N, C-alpha and C positions, 0 to 999 in steps of 0.2 A: 251867735257863738255855738249854739247847739248844732247848726248845720255844718260849721267848719270842722268840728271835732271828728266826725265820721270820715270826712275826706282825708284828714291828716293820718288817721289810722290806716286807711287803705293805702295811702302813699307809702307809709312806713313798711307795710307788709310787702308792697311791690318792690321797694328798694332792698328789703331783706332778701327777697327771692333773687333779685338781680345779683346781689352780693354773693349769694350762695353759689350761683352758676359760675361766676367769675372765679371763685375760690376752688372749684373742682378741677384738678390738673388733668391734662390729656396724656395718654400713653405715647411716649416718643418712639421713633423708629430706631431700633438698636441693631440693625443689620451690620454685620462685620465688627461689632463692638466686642472688646475683650470682657471677661468676667469682671475685672476691676473697674472697667469703664461703665459697665452696666450698673454696678452697685453705686458708683459715684453719681451717675445721671439720675437714677431713680431716687436716691437720697436727697439730692439737690431739688428735685421736683416734689419732694415731700409725699412720695408714693410708697405706701407700705408694700413690701414684696417678700417673696420666699424663693430662693434659688433651688431649682431642681436639676441635679447633675445627671447627664446622660453620658454614654461612652460610645461614640460612633467613629471608627477609624477611617471612614470614608469622608469625614468632614474635618475641618481644621480644629485643632485643640484650643480650649480655653476661649471660646467665642459664643456669642448669643445664637440660639437656635430658633426659639419661638416663644410666644406667650401661650399659656395653657388654654385659657377659655376667653381671652380678650384679644383685641386687635389694635393695631396702631391707630391712634386718634380717639380711642374710647375715653370718655370722662370717668374718672375714678373717684368715688366718694371716700371720705376720710376713713371710714370703718372697713373698707375693702382691702384685702391682701391679694396682691397680684402674684400669680405663680409664673416664674420666669425659667425657661429651660435653657441651660448652657451646656456646652460640650466639655467634658473633662475626662481625658483618657485614663482608664483603669485597666488592670490586667483582667481579661475576660475568662470566663469558664469555656474551655475549648474541648470539652468532652466529645469524643468521636472524631476529632480532627487528626489528620495524618501529619507527618513531619513536613511534607511539601506544602500542605495547606497552611500550616502554622507559619512557615517561612514567608510565604506570600503575604499573609496577614500582617506580620510585623514589618515587612518591607515598606508598607504604606506609611508607617510612622517613624521610619529611619532607624529601626532597631534590628541588629543581627540576632539570629537564634543559635544558641549553643545547646546541642542535644545531649542529654544525660539519659542513658538507657537504664531503665528500672527493671532489673531481671532477677527473680521472676516477679511479676505483678499480674494477678488474675482479676483485679478489681476493675480494670478497664479493658476495652477491646485490644487485641494484639496490635502492636505498632501504631498506637494512637496516644494522644495526650493523657498524661497521668498526673499532672500538677506542675507547679513551678519549683525550681530549686533555689531556696533562699528568699522566696517571695510567696504571696498568697493571692488568690482571686480577690479582686476589689482593691488591691493596692494601687495607689496613684502612680501612673507612669512617670510623672514628673519627679517622684521621689527616688527613682532609679537613675543614678548619675552616670552609669556606664552606657556604652552603645550596644550592650549585649543583654539578651534575655535568656536565662537558663531554663530550659523546658525539659521535663521528664517525659520519656516515651516508654510505654509499658511493653514488656515482652512477656507474653503469657507462657506458662509452663504447659499449655495445652492448645490445641486448635479445634475449631468448630467445623463440623462437616456442613458445607453449604447446600442450599436447595438447588439441585441441578435438573429438576423436572422440566422437560421440554427442550433442553439444550442438546446440541450435537457434540460430537467428539472434539471438534476444534474449540468450542466454547467451554466444554468440560475441562479440557487440558489447561486452558488459560485460567479458569477459575481456581483449579486445584493448585496450579503453580503459584498463583498470586497468594494463596493461603498457605504456601510452603508445606503442602501435604504430599507425601510420597504415595504413588498409586500405580496400579496396573489394571489392565482390562480383561474381562471375561465376557464371552458372548452368549446370549440366550436367544435362540431362534424363535421368531414370531413374525410371520409374513404379513401380519396386519399392521405392524408398526414400522416407522421409518428406521432404516438401518443406521447404526452408529449413534443412536440417541439414548438418553439415560433411562435405565430400567430401575436400578436400586444400588445401594451399597451392600456389599456382602457382609452380613453380621452386624451392621450398624444402621442407625436411623439418621435422617437429616436433622441437623441441629445438635447431634451428640458430640460431646467433648472427647478428644483422643490425644494421645501423646504425639508430639511433633515427629518423633522417629518411627512412629507406627505406620506400617504399610497398609494401604486401603485398597481393597479390590472393588472396582467399579464395574457393575454389570451393564452391558450395552445390548441393544437389540441387534440381531442379524436376520438376514433373509435368505432362504434356501435358493431362490431363483437367481441370486447374484453370482452363483457358481456355474451357471449354464454355459455349455460349450458354444452355443449359438443363441444370439438374442439381438433385438433391435439395437442399433447403435448409430452414432453420428459419423457419417462417412465423409462429409466435406463441410467446410465453412470458410467464410472470408469476410474481411473488413477492409475495404479499399477506400476509406474516407467517405464523407458526406453520408448518403443513404445507401451506399453500396454494401449492403449486409445480406448475407444468406447463410442458411444452415440446411444441410441435406441429411436425411435419415435413410438407412438401408436395412431391409429385412432379409437376413441371410438364411432364414429357416425355410422349411418346406411347407409351411402353413401360413395362411393370412393372419395378420395381426390387427386387433382392434385399437386404433390410435386414440380412441376416447379414454383409454386407460393410461395415457401418457400426456406429458406437457413439457414445454421448453422453459427452463428457468434461467434467468440472467442475474448474476451476482456482481454488482458493480463496485468498483473502487476498493477491492480487498475484502468485501463482505464475505462472511461464511454462511450466510442465510440468503435466500432469494430476495432480490430487490423487486422483481416482478416475474410473473409467469405468463406463458401463452398456452392456453388449452388447445389440444389437438382433437380432431374428429375424423371419422371415416375409417376406411379399411385399407391397409397396405398389403398388397398381394406379395406372395413369395418371390424373393429375389428381385424386388422392385425398390425404387427410390421414392422419397417424398421430400419436396423442396419447400422450405419456408423462406420467403424473401420480402424485403421492403419494396413496395411498389415504386418508390422514387429512385431506385438504384439502377444498376446495369440492366438494360432492356433485354439483352440476350438471356439473362438469368430470370428476370421477371416473367418472360414468356413461358419459361419452363415451370414456374412455381405452381405447386399444388395448393399452397396457402400464401396469399399476399396480405401482409399486415403491416401497418405503420407502427405497431407495437414493437417490432423487431429493431431495437436500438441498443447498441453496445459499442464500447471502445475496445481497442486491442489488448488492454490490460484487464478487461472484465472476464469473468468465468461464465461459460455456457454449460448447462447441464440438461440431460434428458432424464426426466423424473417419471417414476411409476406412480400409480394411483395412491399407494400407501405413503407417498412422500419421499421414498428412497430415490436417490439419483443412481441411475444404472450406467451412465456414461458421463464423461466430463471433458471439457476443453479448457485448457490453461490450468495454472496452479492456484489452488485455493489459499486465501488468507494473505495474499501479497498483491502489490501493484507494480512490482518490479519486472514482471515478465510481460512483454508486449508481443502480441501476434497480430500484425497488421500489414496492410499493403501487399499481401500475398494470398493466394488461394491454397488452402491446406486440404490435402487429399489423403484419406486413410489408406494405408497400404493394403494390398490385395489379400494377404494372408490373415487379416484380422476378421474374426467371425463374431465377436461379442464386445460389448462395452466394458469399460474399466472404471473403477472409482478413483484411480490415480492417473494423472495425465502423463503420458509417455511420449516425449518428443520424437523418439526413434520410430514410432508407429505411423508417422506422417511424412508425406512428400510435399514439398512446397513449390509453388509456381508463381510467376509474376502476377500482380493483382489484376491485370486485364485479361488473363488467360482463363476464361470461364467455361471453355469447351467441356471440361470434365464433368460439370454438373449434369445430372440426369443419367450418367453412366457409371455403374459400379459392378465389380471392381474395375479400376482404371489402370491400364498398364503404363507404368512409368518408363521413360527412356532409360536405357542402360548405359549409354555413352553419348558423347558429343564430339563434334568436329570443329576444326579451325574455321573461323569466320574471317574471310579476307576482305570484308567491306572496309576495314581500316587501312588496307594496303596502299591506298592512294595517298596516305599521309606518312610522313617520316616518323621514325621512332621518337624523335625529340618533340613531336607535336603535342602540346598540352591537351588536345582533344583526343589523344590516343592515336597511335600509328604503328607501322611495322618497319622492320629492317631485315633484308635477306642477307645472312652472314655465313661465315665458315668458322668452325671451331679452331682455336689456337691451342688451348689447353684447359683441362678441367682442374681447377684449383682445389675444390672441395665438393662435397655432396650438394651444396647449394650455391656455388660460385664457379663461374667459368669466364674465359676470355675469348673474344671473337674478333674476327677481321672481316671487312675493312674497319679501320679505326675511325668510324664515323663520329665518334665522340672523343673528348680529350682523354677519357679513360675508358677503354673498351672492355674492362672487366665488369661483368653483370652479376648482381646479387639477385637470386631467384625470389620472386614475390611469394609471400604466403607460407614459406617453409623456413626451417632452421634445423639443419641436420647436425648430428654430433661432430665435434671438431676432430681434425687429424693433425693439427699443429697449434701450439708447440707440443702438445701431448695428444696422444691418440685416445679418444673417448670410445666407450663401447658402441659398436655399430657404425662408428665413424668411417672406417675403411670400407665397409660394405656399402655404405651410402655413396661414397665417392666412386666406387667401382660401378655401382648401378647407374649413376648419372653419366659417367664416362662411356659406358656401354651404349646408352641411348644416343648420346651425341656423336660418338665416333662412328656408329653404324648408320647414322642418318644421311640421306642423300640431299635433304633440303632442311635448313634450319631458319626459323624466323624468330626474331625478338619482337615482343609486343609491349607497348607501354599502356598501363591501365590508368585512364584519366581519373579514376576515383581514388587512387592511392598515391603515396609519395613517389616522387620521381628519382630521388637519391636517398641513400641512407646516411647515417651519422659519420661514416668514413669517406663520404664523397663518391661511393660507388653507385652507379645507376641501378635501378630496381626494375625488374620486368618479368614477363611471362616468356617461357622458352618453349617453342613448338618444334618438335623433331618429327619430320615426316607426318605432320598432321596430328601428332599426339602431344598433349600438354605435359611437359616433363615435370613441372611443379606439382600438378595433380597426381601424377604417377608416383612421385616421391612420397606423398602423403598416403596414398592408397596402399603402398607396399611397406608402410610402417617405418620409413627412414626419417620421418619428421612428424611432429604434431601439426595440426592445422593452425596457421596464423593468418589466414585470409579472413577479413572482416566484412561486414555489411557495407563498408565504404565503397567497395567495388560495385559498379553498376553494369558490369558486363553480363550479358545474358546468353545462354546456350540452351537450345531446346526448351524455351519458355521458362527456364530456371536461372536464378542468379548464380553466378560462378561460385560464390562463397558457399551456397547450398551444396553444390557438387563436392566441394572440398570437405564440408562437414560429413557428408555421406562417405567419402573416401576414408576419413579418419575413423569413423565408426566401423567400417569394413575391416580396417587394420586392427582395431581393438578386438572385434569379434573373433578374429582369426589369429590373435596373439603374434602379430608380425612386427619385426624390427624392434623399435624402442618400446613397444607395448608388450614385449616378451621378457623384458628385463625385470 
């Protein structure tokens, strides 16, 4: 009996231990369970718990998130309280958030935002969240029965002058416009600093509060050498796709220039600061060129290159700058701050009367040639052709040929400055509307310069001994009235072009034309003709 009793005691202890392990419940997997389901499951499992509410708009509302310090499957003793995190949307503190940011936030939970402007309110940053209208931070979103959340947006009675140190004129203008600050510029000369960068506020400090209506003077750096009559500048460039990239510099001065003081900067995709720069080196003699080219591009250009570099990569909508050692750009190609202007598939040559770089791109200071015409590289100034002649290579095809063709005709009558009728009637309608021009009307009412335009056209056609009509394969064959559209050659002169050059019409010929004369697209000739008429106040440009 004495031996049996200890064994029974041990057995009871073992059974008690087994019973204890069986009685400890395990934490269930509550993934995707609602708060109500979480409470029901844990209560049924006889697990003591505490719900901890979070508010995360990126997760579903009213669902289980996680256990605090436990994991699924853990055994829980009776005296342990399990902390359970559940998602419960409440109105958050949105200090510093803008209207657009707030709208995006509440879109996630299916609520529209109604803005109530709180004017004036200087307790919050201007145009940012200033509280809720009719509700408070921490209120349950489920208690708001409407689909709308009314949000206050503060409007300050002052603005704060931002820190503009290191910014250039474009960045400064954007920052001040965003802050609704009225401003003007005053320049302070310092050749050691980059031109058009921030110097200081006149009479104010960064971070100072001012009235919104107050005009602020912004001091910018300027450089004396930017006003030089002669200086190193970009004389040519081109982007003809792939690696066909090149930039040419020209020294118009009577002294050699140390190129180590300069670099080429490329500003990609609308940037107003350099994306990358290419340092230069060596000496450029007086009245000499310096070509930078990509080695994988046109071989005729690469052979002339003074600097061959794979770093020269840009697209037609990128900006190219020539920069001085202080960071100032002294010349520029393309328009800064936009991607809308594309200069590609052509060789651009600076006109011969240009002697210095400019900080604003001027289209009219360049002549354009087809992208494969690279002969101008290495020679500057380059003499642009002053005129072009008829190209009879299309004469083997008829006017009606979609590939472009000619017709030898005789004038019947001049209907208007941009319309005439010819014979023989090789088409169902022998009346031709002139391509690329639109002269003032003479019927049903006479518009200014209309009669002069008609007389000009009639004079050219009536005095011609030979007239050809040419179809441009890159443009429409007929207009909306069923009239055929074409180019009119009178004794080898293009009447359409002369109409534009003498100011009887603006230029309407577009880059759709692929016709080339003297290595230039025809539409470029028309653009130059229009500029000539404008410069000389001819015809419609004198009105």
